[in-house]
N, C-alpha and C positions, 0 to 999 in steps of 0.2 A: 667772249664768248666758252671761253674753257669754266671761267664762273658756273654760266647755266647752265654748262653739260654737268659741272658736278654736283650741281643744285639737283638735276634730273635724276642721276646712278644714287646720289643720298634718296632720295624719295623712292626709287625702286625699293632699296635694299630696305628702307624703314615701312614701308608697307608690307614687306615679307617677314620683317620682323614682327610686326604687329599680328600679323595672323598667327606666327608663331606663338606670338606671348600670350592669343589668346587662346590657342589650345592648351598650353602649359595654364593658364587658369582654370581652366574647365578639366584637368586632371585633375589639379592640385583637389579643387573642391569636389569631387567626386572621390579624389582616394581618401581626402576630409573624412565625408559622411559614411563611405565604408568602413572607416576605422571605427569611428563612433558608433555605428549601428548595427555593424555584422555581428554575427552570432558568439565569433570565437571572442571577441574584445568584451562586447557588452556583460557575456557571460562574465567572463574574469573580474570585470570593474563591479559588479555585483554581488561576487563573495567576497572580493579582497574587505580587509581592515579600514578602519580610518588610516591607522597607522602605516597602513602602506603607501609606497608612494606612488602605487600604478594608477590608481584612480585620480589624483592631481595631472600625472603624465596624459591622461585618457582626454577628458579635459581640456586639458589647455592645447594639445595636440590640435584638438579641433576647431576650437576657438580661431588658434593662428592659420590654421589651412582659411577657414573661410573668409579670416582679413586679406589673406596673401590674396589669394584667390580675384577678390574684391579689388584687390587695388593692381593687379597683373592686369584683368578686362579694363577697368578703367585708362589705364598707364596706354594699354594697346588702340582703346577709342579713340583717347586722345592723339596721341601719334598719328593715327590713320588721317582724322581732320584735319591737324595740322599740316599733312602731307599733304593731300588734296587743298586746302586753301590756302595755303604757307604763310599762314598765321604764326608771327614772332610769341604773342600769349597762349599759343594753342601748344606750341614748341616747347616753352618754359613749364608748363602744365604736363607734360607729356615727362618732360623730362628728372623732374621732382619726383611725379609717379616712380620711373623705374629707379630712381636715386631711394627713395622711402621700402619699395620691396626688397633693394640690394640690404640695406640698412639690414630690415628684418631678415634677412636670409645669412645674412652671415652669423649672427649669434645661435642661430637654428641649428647649421653647420658644424656647429666650433660644439654646437652641446651634445650631436650626434655622434662625433670623433671622441669626446672629451667623454661620454658617458657612455660610450658603445653598447654594454653588460648591463646597464642599469634598468631599462625595460623588459629583460629577458629574467635578470636576479629577480626583480617583483613579482615577472606572472610566476617564475618557481615556486619563489615564497609563498605566495597563494594558492600552489598545489599542493606541498608540502603540506600547509598547515590542514586544510581540508582530509590529505589525504590519511595523515597522522590520529587526528579526531575519529575518523570513522575505523580507523584500525585497533584504536583504544575503547570505541565502544560504539559497536555493530548497530545499536536504535538510535545513533545520534541525527538529528535534521540535517548533517551536513553529506548524509549518506545520497539525497538526492543530488544535489551539488555534486556530488565526484562522479554520478553517473552523469549528469550533462556534460563534462567537461569529456570522461570518454567516449561520448556519442558525439562528442561537436570536433574532437580531434581526431576521434577512428584511432585511441590508443586502449591502452590495458595497463592499470597500474604502473609501476614501479618494481623494478627485478633486481633480482642482486647477484653478484656475481656466482653462486653457490646454487641458482636455479630455484629456489623456493617460492614457490607462492603461494601469499596467505588468502582465507575468506574471502578477502576484498576485494580481488579479483573475479573470483567466481561470482558474486554478490550484483559487484557492479558494471563488469566488462561488457562493450557488445557481444551479442553472439556470432560466434564463427572467430572471435581475437582473441580468445582467452588462453592464458599460455603462450602466446607469441612472443616468441623475443624479441622481434622486429616491429612488434607497436608497443614500445615502451614511452611512456607518456609523458617524460623529459626531455628523450631525443625526440619526437615528435613534436612539441613546444620549441624546442630549440631549432630545427627546420624551418618549422612555420613562421616562425619569430625573423629568422634571419633570411627570408627568402622577400621579408615583406619590408624590413630595417633597410634592405640592400637598393629593393625598389627606391624608398622613398630617399635614399643616399645623393643614387642618379639623378632622380627629377629633383632635386636640391641642386647638386652640379648643371644640370642643365639648364636651371630657372638661371642660376648666378652667371653665369655666362653671357644668358639673351640681356640679360639686365645691364649690363658692361657693355655687349654692346649697343643697345638701346641708347644708354647714355651717350655712346659718341658718337652716334647718329645724329640724334636731337641737336648735342652742343652742334655738332657742327652745322649741320641746315638751319639752325639759331641764327649764329654767325651767318653765314652763305644770304639768310634774307636780310638782316640787317648791313651787309654791304653792301650789297646788289642793289640798293637802294642809290647811291650813289648812281647806277650805271640806267637806270630808269629813273630821270630828272621829268616831272610834270610843268608843261610851259602851260602861262596865262596870258591875255594876251590885254593888257590894257588902254583905251582910246581917251586921251584927254580933252575936252574941248580946247579947240582953236588948234588942236597940234596935232602931227602928222601920228599914225600908229604907231603905239610902242612895246614892243616886247619884254614882257617881266616873265624869270624864271626863279621859279621860288623850290628848290631843294629839302626834300621831306626830311632830311636829317639832319640841317642845321637852321631850315626855316627860314633862310638867308633870303632877300630878294636883288636880284641884279639886273640893268636894261642892255639890252639887247646891245642900245646902242655905246657901251663901253666896251664890250667885247668886238668892238668892230663887226658885225655882220656881213654876209655879201650881198652884192646888189641884188643877185636871185632868191636869196631870203627875204629879204626887204618886197621885194615883188609878188612873193607869193603870200608874205603876209598881209598884204593890199587885195589879194586875190580870196584869199578867204576874207576877207572881211567884208571885200564885198558880192560874197557870196549870200549873207545873212540879207545884207542893205539893200541887194539889190539895184543898186545906183552906184555908179562908176567914184572910185576916188578922186578926186584931183590930186592932195596931197602924196599920193603914190609916185607920183612922175619926183615931187625932191628928195625924194628918199633911194633916189635911185642915181646911181656914182656916174658921171656925166664922163669921166676917162673910160671905162669898162669895157672891153672891144664888144661883151656879147650886149648889151646896152642898143634900145632904141636909135634910130637916126635921128639927130638935132629936129629934125622936122615934125616927128611923132612924139619928141618927149614931151611935149604942154598938151596932147590929145589925151583925155580921163580912159581909163584902162576899163575896158567893155567885161562886164562881168558875165560867166556861163550862168548857164539859168541853175534855179537852186536845186532841181531834181537832179542835177548832177551829182553833187555833194551823198555821200551813204545818210541815212536816217541816224547814224551816231553822231558825226561830225554838224548833220542842220540842227539837232537837238541844243549839241552842247554851244554851239556859237551862238545861236538865238536866245539860248539864257544869258549869254555872255554880253552880248549887246543890248539884250532887257536892262544888265545890272548898268554897264557905262551909259545907257540913258540916264539911269533913276542919279 
């Protein structure tokens, strides 16, 4: 009873966890798409040089996010199916997907905290390169790129502590923002990237927590299903020619066969077996009287022991029981 209650509780928790993991997978896929195709990141990626590391980080983050989101969605689907069907195979596959996502998230989180400023430094280098080239050569093709950066981040050049403004700001800044010290591009880029990376870090931390919780639930459910097989043994009735009905029990765990007579079943159990066989045969079994313990107080009187047991009509049994017993009797007859 306690094991079944534990399985039921685990299944409820795993269903909720699977739903949350599904939402996390969709969120990561959306974030990866926005990061890869967003105006700010696409603009910087197109302007950056081959020697700059931002372009590599930009593409790697997109592919990693898509693969991670697919793994999370697959883990959620497998866990949900395993919860509904109580399948050990599906549970093991769900655990594997959770573990695979966890192994991918740990290096990503470590890289995020060990290289926390690498993305920001790469973007700053791109902006400094474009700004300096435009400042040295006003007719440079970089002028249009600098104007696009200013319009995307709603900023205006780099401002020195002395407040001097070059012609670069006058020619490339959006209208109404020229000379505004609060719209320094370096500060705006820093604030934008800080918000974005903080959101990524939070999403990574939450996902890692759900991966650990999912692995715990799937492993507990797998062991619960495995050990609960001993509590739900399936019986099989075997009728041998010239003998009274014998009951064989086969456990799913060991695949071993045991005769019911070796476990000394009660007279009531033997009588119930004979009645069950009589449902399908539609004829009373005289051998049932031989399997009744004559000294048991609940047995029939000595005058009735030799009489055959009267079988109730077949319609009294459930359709499932009728079908199973009919198939078993046909197998015995063969």
